[in-house]
N, C-alpha and C positions, 0 to 999 in steps of 0.2 A: 307548984307542982315536981318534984323530983324529976330532972327526965334522964332517960337515960342512959350512962355510960359505955362508951365501946372502948374498946383498947387493942385489939387486933383485928386487920381485916384479911381475908382469904376472897379476892377473885377467881371463880372458875371462867374458861373458854376467852383469858382476857387478850385484849387484841386496842385492834387503832378504836375509835370512837367510844359509844358509853363508857367500855370499860378503863380508857385510859380516863375517861373525863371524872368516873366515880376514885381512883385512883390517887389522880392531881386534889378532889375535896377532901376525901382523907384523909391522904398527908395531909393537907392544911389545917386538917382538926387533931394533927395532933396525935392519928391512927397511923400504927403500923401496920406495912399491907403486903401483903404476898399474891401476888399474882400466880395460876396455870396453865398451861394451855402445854398442844401440846406439840406449837413448834419456837422452842422460847427466845429463840435468836429474832426474831421483829424485838422482843420486847424492852432491847437492850435503853434504846435511849429513853422509855416511859421511865425503866429503871432509875436512871442515870441523874434524869428532872424528881421522880418523887421519893429518891430513897426505898425503893420497894424491892422486891424478892423476888428471882423467877423462879419456878420449876415446870421441869416439863413432865406431866400425866395428859396421860388417855382418861379419860373417863368415864369411858365407859368398858373403863376395867378393876374391875371390886379391885386388884390385892395392888392394882398401882395407887388407888384413888387412897386407900389406906396406908398402904407409904406415904403420900403428900404429906396425909395430915401427920406422920410421924414426924415427917422433916419440920413442919413447919414449927409444929411443939418444939422439938428438941433445939431449933434454930431461930427461931421468934420469940416461941409463945401460945401459946392454945388461942386458936380462933371465935371471938365471941362475937363476930360477923363474917356471916359465907352470903358471898353471892353468885347464883348462878347464871353465867351468863351465855353458855354453849348453843349452838342450835344446832338441824342436820336436816339438811335440802334434796329429796331428788323430785323432778319436774319433769311432768311431761301427760303425754293421753295418759289414760288410767289404764287401758288393755296393754301398750305398751312397757312399764315402770318394768324396771327387773327386780323382783323381791330381795335378792343381794342388797338391794342397794336403798329399797323401800326398809330394811328389819338397821342398818346403818343411822339411817337418818330419823328413825323412833329410837333408838339405841342416844344417841349423841344426846337430843329434845329432851326425852324421859326418862330413861333407863338412870345414863347418867346421872341427871338429876338428883334421883331417890339416893346413887352412888355416896354422892356429897352429900348427901341432906344429914341419911340417915350415919355420916360417922361425923359430922358438925354437930347435930339431938346429940349422942353419946354422952360428948363432952360439956355440953352443953346443961343438961339436965343437972347432977349433981349441984350447981351451982343456981338451980334454976334462975339462968338469966344466958340469952343471948340472945341475935335476930337469924335471922335465914332468909334472904330475898333470893326470886326468884324472876328471870326476864322471862317477858312472855312476847306476842305482837296479837296481829287481828287474826291471825290462822289460830290461836287460844277460842275463839269463841264462835270464829263459822269458817267454815271453807269453802277454798275457792276451785274454780275449776284446774284441770291441771296441776295441783298442789293437795293434794291428801295424801303423801306421808308428811311433810308437814305439821297441815291440821293434825293429822295422828298424833303426833309430836309432843304438838303442844295445847294438844285437845287434855293429852295424858297429863305432861307440867302442870296441869292449871288442875285437874284434878287431886293432884299428886300433895300439891300446895293448900286447898281446899281440907282436905285431907289432912294433914299436919295444924293446919288451922285451931280447927275443931282441937284435934286430941293434944296437940302440945302448948296452946293458950296459954289454956289453962295453971300449968306446969312451969309457966313466966318465958315462954319460949316466942317468941314476935314473927309469927309469919308470913307474909305479905310478897304479891304477885301482882307483876304489874305487866296492861295491856298493852304494850308498846303500837297505839295505833295509827301507822302512818310512815313512812321514810327515813331516816335519820339524815340527817341533812352530813353528809362531808368531800373530804378534798374531791374525791370523786365522786360523791351524786351531791354536784348543788346544787339548790332554787333557782327557778327562770329570776331574772332582769324586775320580772312585770310580773310575780310572784311574793313577794318577799314574807316571810314564816311560814311556810310551804311547806315546809320540812322539818321537822320535830332538830334541835338546839343536843345534841346529847351532854353539854355541862347543864341543860336545861330541864332535862330529865335527870342531870343528877342528883340536881334538887331539890328535886321530888324524891328521889329517893332518902335521901339525907332529914327530907322533911318528917314522910315516914318515921324512921328512926327514932323519931326526935318526942312521938308522939309515946305522951303518959299513958299508961297500961288501963286505967281506964275510960279512955276512946280509942281504942285500935283500930286499925283500918286490916283488912285482909289480904283486899283485892281496889288497886289504883285503877285508871285508864287515862292516859294518854295519849292526847292526837292536837295535829295544826289545830288554827282555830277554824282553817278553809277547808276539812277534810271529814268526806262525808261520813257520816256509820248511821 
């Protein structure tokens, strides 16, 4: 069975943690990487390390997303692998939530995913090749108290991924949604010494993304759940 080959990756919502792990893994596989974020200053060290190129973009603005893809095409090439890793949050008692903040959270988590995926799909469909990956969360499948905006956005992103998978998979585009069910280990969020491996290792998550990307089309996954071995669900 021939495994799919990817040449150019675009990671939207890039930063430390999972995005950085993905950038390192993909670049190590010989894939050229573009990183997009609202503030690109934080990506300097990662770009130096991986050879990636950073682009400023507000993923909730259609014109900016279209411009992003145009720039990546001209300066690197047309992405055949796109990862949407952005999320928006607004927490608090339901009756105290600020409507404008809720709208922004949903826009970042879901609407931005639509805008990015649409631009990606337009470019992948002519070749009947490509992959679009969405990063979800526990909130993709269960809404927590005082976290309605995050659940609304992540539920919507999951619905987008499922709908796209049903429409675009038969046309050669691999769509996958990842439910990251648990906290991700980072310098600011270290696991307790008495609870080893109780947080998700971003490098391990990236390996799972890569594993899905290597699936032969006779056995594609549209959704994968990842959680630490001690996480309740």
